[in-house]
C-alpha positions as CSV (number, residue, x, y, z in Angstrom):
1,E,-88.1,164.1,-3.1
2,R,-84.8,165.9,-2.6
3,L,-84.7,169.2,-4.5
4,V,-81.5,171.0,-5.5
5,P,-80.7,174.2,-7.4
6,A,-81.2,173.5,-11.1
7,H,-80.1,175.5,-14.1
8,G,-83.2,174.6,-16.1
9,A,-81.8,174.9,-19.6
10,Y,-78.4,173.3,-19.2
11,R,-76.4,172.9,-22.4
12,Q,-72.8,173.0,-23.5
13,N,-72.9,176.6,-24.8
14,Q,-73.7,177.7,-21.3
15,M,-70.4,176.6,-19.9
16,V,-67.1,178.5,-19.8
17,G,-63.8,176.9,-18.8
18,D,-60.6,175.2,-19.6
19,E,-58.9,171.9,-18.6
20,H,-58.7,173.1,-15.0
21,C,-62.1,174.7,-14.3
22,L,-65.6,174.6,-15.7
23,T,-68.3,177.2,-14.8
24,V,-72.0,177.1,-15.7
25,I,-73.4,180.5,-16.7
26,D,-76.8,182.0,-17.4
27,W,-78.7,181.1,-14.3
28,D,-81.9,183.1,-15.1
29,G,-84.0,179.9,-15.1
30,L,-82.8,178.8,-11.7
31,S,-85.3,176.6,-9.8
32,L,-85.4,173.9,-7.3
33,A,-85.8,170.5,-9.0
34,N,-84.9,166.9,-9.0
35,H,-81.1,166.5,-9.3
36,A,-81.5,164.5,-12.5
37,L,-83.2,167.3,-14.4
38,D,-80.1,169.2,-15.5
39,A,-78.2,166.0,-16.3
40,A,-81.1,164.8,-18.5
41,T,-81.3,168.2,-20.2
42,F,-77.6,168.1,-21.0
43,L,-77.9,164.5,-22.2
44,G,-80.9,165.2,-24.4
45,R,-79.1,168.1,-26.1
46,L,-76.0,165.9,-26.6
47,R,-78.0,163.0,-28.0
48,R,-80.4,164.9,-30.3
49,E,-78.2,165.1,-33.4
50,P,-77.0,161.4,-33.2
51,I,-80.7,160.4,-32.7
52,V,-82.0,162.5,-35.6
53,S,-79.1,161.7,-37.9
54,P,-77.7,158.3,-36.9
55,G,-74.0,158.0,-37.5
56,S,-73.6,161.8,-38.0
57,M,-71.9,162.6,-34.7
58,P,-70.5,159.6,-33.0
59,E,-68.3,161.7,-30.7
60,L,-71.4,163.4,-29.2
61,E,-73.0,159.9,-28.6
62,R,-69.8,158.8,-26.9
63,M,-69.7,161.9,-24.8
64,A,-73.3,161.4,-23.8
65,T,-72.6,157.8,-22.8
66,V,-69.6,158.8,-20.7
67,F,-71.5,161.6,-19.0
68,R,-74.5,159.3,-18.2
69,D,-72.3,156.5,-16.9
70,T,-70.4,159.0,-14.7
71,F,-73.5,160.7,-13.4
72,L,-75.1,157.3,-12.5
73,E,-71.8,156.1,-10.9
74,L,-72.2,159.1,-8.5
75,E,-76.0,158.9,-8.2
76,P,-77.1,155.3,-9.0
77,A,-80.6,155.8,-7.6
78,A,-81.2,158.5,-10.2
79,A,-81.4,156.1,-13.2
80,R,-85.2,156.1,-13.3
81,D,-85.5,159.9,-13.0
82,L,-82.7,160.5,-15.6
83,D,-84.5,158.3,-18.1
84,L,-87.9,159.9,-17.4
85,Y,-86.7,163.4,-17.7
86,E,-84.7,162.7,-20.9
87,S,-87.7,161.0,-22.5
88,L,-89.8,164.0,-21.7
89,L,-87.2,166.3,-23.2
90,L,-87.1,164.2,-26.4
91,T,-90.9,164.4,-26.5
92,D,-90.5,168.2,-26.3
93,E,-88.1,168.0,-29.2
94,M,-90.7,166.1,-31.2
95,L,-93.2,168.8,-30.6
96,R,-90.7,171.5,-31.7
97,A,-89.9,169.5,-34.9
98,L,-93.6,169.4,-35.7
99,R,-93.9,173.2,-35.4
100,R,-90.9,174.0,-37.6
101,P,-91.6,174.6,-41.3
102,G,-89.8,172.1,-43.6
103,N,-90.1,169.0,-45.6
104,A,-92.9,166.8,-44.2
105,Q,-91.1,163.6,-44.9
106,E,-87.9,164.7,-43.2
107,T,-90.0,165.9,-40.2
108,A,-91.8,162.6,-39.9
109,L,-88.4,160.7,-40.0
110,E,-87.0,163.1,-37.3
111,V,-90.1,162.7,-35.1
112,G,-90.1,158.9,-35.5
113,R,-86.5,158.6,-34.4
114,L,-87.0,160.9,-31.4
115,A,-90.1,158.9,-30.4
116,A,-88.2,155.6,-30.7
117,A,-85.5,157.0,-28.4
118,A,-88.0,158.3,-25.9
119,R,-89.9,155.0,-26.0
120,S,-86.7,153.0,-25.3
121,M,-86.0,155.1,-22.2
122,L,-89.5,154.7,-20.9
123,E,-89.2,150.9,-21.5
124,R,-86.0,150.9,-19.5
125,I,-87.9,152.6,-16.6
126,E,-90.6,149.8,-16.7
127,T,-88.0,147.0,-16.3
């Protein structure tokens, strides 16, 4: 497997830039990893709110779709890895939701939606 430098916790608030340049900051979690890891981490963070609260942030879902399509256009062989890593990240989000204090019914709904999204990604891998 080809390993590349990976940020490890890639999300939008760890980028600085303007319309001409974009720089990723906070590299303290640097590691060598599969090239789909950072892309999946970023996608998982973009998609979390639209998954948990459908219809709440359509712009984030659109951005995630554009990012995923562009990444796979450049790395078509990474589709399986991207889905696998993103499903693992959504599973981690489920565990985090279960540890947070709050309304049990709302937590169950959130976990159910995250599980359904992770399951659909895993099903895509199987086909």
